[in-house]
N, C-alpha and C positions, 0 to 999 in steps of 0.2 A: 504494500500500500504506500502510495506517495502521500506525504503529509505536508501541507503548506499553510501559510498564514492566509486567512480569508481576507477578501476585500469586500466592500459594500456590494459589488457586483455578484457576490456569492450568496447574497441574502435569500434569494428564492430557493436555491438548492438547500441551504441550511434549514429554511422553513420546511421544505418538503421532507427532509430527513427527520426533523423533530416531530412533524405531524405523523409520519409513518411509525416512528418509534413509540411515541406517547399515546397513540390512538387506543392502545389496550386499556388505558385508564379512563376513557371518555365516559363510561357508565358507572364508574366507581364514585361513591359519595365523596365529595371534596376533591374532585378530579383536579389534575395538575393545571396550573395557570399557563403552562406551556401551550395548552390547546387553544388559548385565547389570543396568543401572539400572532402577529402578522409579519409577512416578509418586510413590509415597510418599517415596522418597529425594529426589526433586526438590522435593516439597512441603516436606519437613523442611529442606532447604538454604535455601529461600527464607524459610520461617517463622523460622528461627534467624538469618537475616542472614549466613550463611556465604557465600552467593552471591546475585546478582541475575540477572534475565533480562529480555530484551526479546522481545516477541512481535510478529510481523508478520501483519496480517490483510488479507484482500481480501474485501470484501463481508461482513464479520463472521466469515469463516472463517479460523481460525488456520492459516497455511501455512508460517511460518518462525519461527525462534527462534535466540537465542544466549544462552549463560549466561556470566556474568562476575563478577569480583571486583576489588577495588582492592588491588593489591600491586605496588609498583615501577611504577606507572602502572596501566593497565587490562589485566588478564589475561583473555582470553576463551577459551572452549572450547565444544564442541558447537554450532558454527555449523551450522545445518541448514535446508534448504529442501525441502519435500516434492517427491518426484521429478517429479510432474506440473507443478510450477511452476518447476523449475530452468531456468537459462539465460535468465532474464528480468530479471536485475539485482537480485533481492531480497537476495541475500547482500551485495552492495555497499552497498545501502541500510542494512542493519543495521550494517555496519562503519562507514559514515559517521556514524551516530548514536553508535556507541561512540567514534569519534574525537572527537566533540564533547564527550563526557563526559571523555575523556582530557585535554583542554585544561586542565581544572581540577586535574589531578593533578600531583604532584611525584614523579618527573619527568613531563613531559607526553608520555607514550608509551603505545603499545598493543602488545600482544604475544600470541602463542599458540605452541603446540607443534603440529607437523605431521609426519606420517610421510613420510619421504623416498620411500617406495614409492607415494605417491599424488601424482604430479607435477601433476595438474590443480589441486590445492589450493595447491601451492607456486607455480604460475604465477599463480593468482588473487592471492595475496598480493603477489608480485613486481610484478604489473601495477598494484597500488595503492601501491607505494612501500615495501613491507616488505623487509627484508634479513635474511639469515641472520645471527644474532648468536651462535649456539652450536649444537652438535650433541652428541648423546649416544647411547649404545647402551642400549636398555631391554630387559631380559629379562622376558618374560611368564611367568606361571605354567605355561603349556603348554610352556615350554622354548624358545620361539621368541625370537630376538633381533631387535629392530627398530632401525633408525637413525631418530632423531627430531631434527628441527631446531627451534630456537627462531627464530621469525620476528618481527621487531620493527620498529616504525615510530615515529620521533620525530614528534610532532604539532606543527606550527607554531602558535604562539600568535596 
């Protein structure tokens, strides 16, 4: 997989990847806010420098992405691999690239927030050395309350 820094021109591909990946949550109470985002929102975030993104491509086809910003290390969100490509190590490749970026940050750390109700995501991060550093209850507009963990990894220099 080729991994490259996304530009605002990649916003539609990033949006498509996220919609494909997160669609499994559309009927879950308190569904992910990822499903309400638009390609224009993503483009604006990249254009303004509010966040960055990496895109993973296979044969020129965008199949994976992750959005991130620099705050207290590298904070990432919306790690997504199209359903047809999941289970092949692409998420781990994106995280490895982010960890390389995190080495230049102070502190050299990488972190994300993950729903406790999605154990496969927690297991993925734990298998890569992430640990729970915090937990919180998040109340969604729908009235659903979710337990959300902060998963963090100190990146060795």
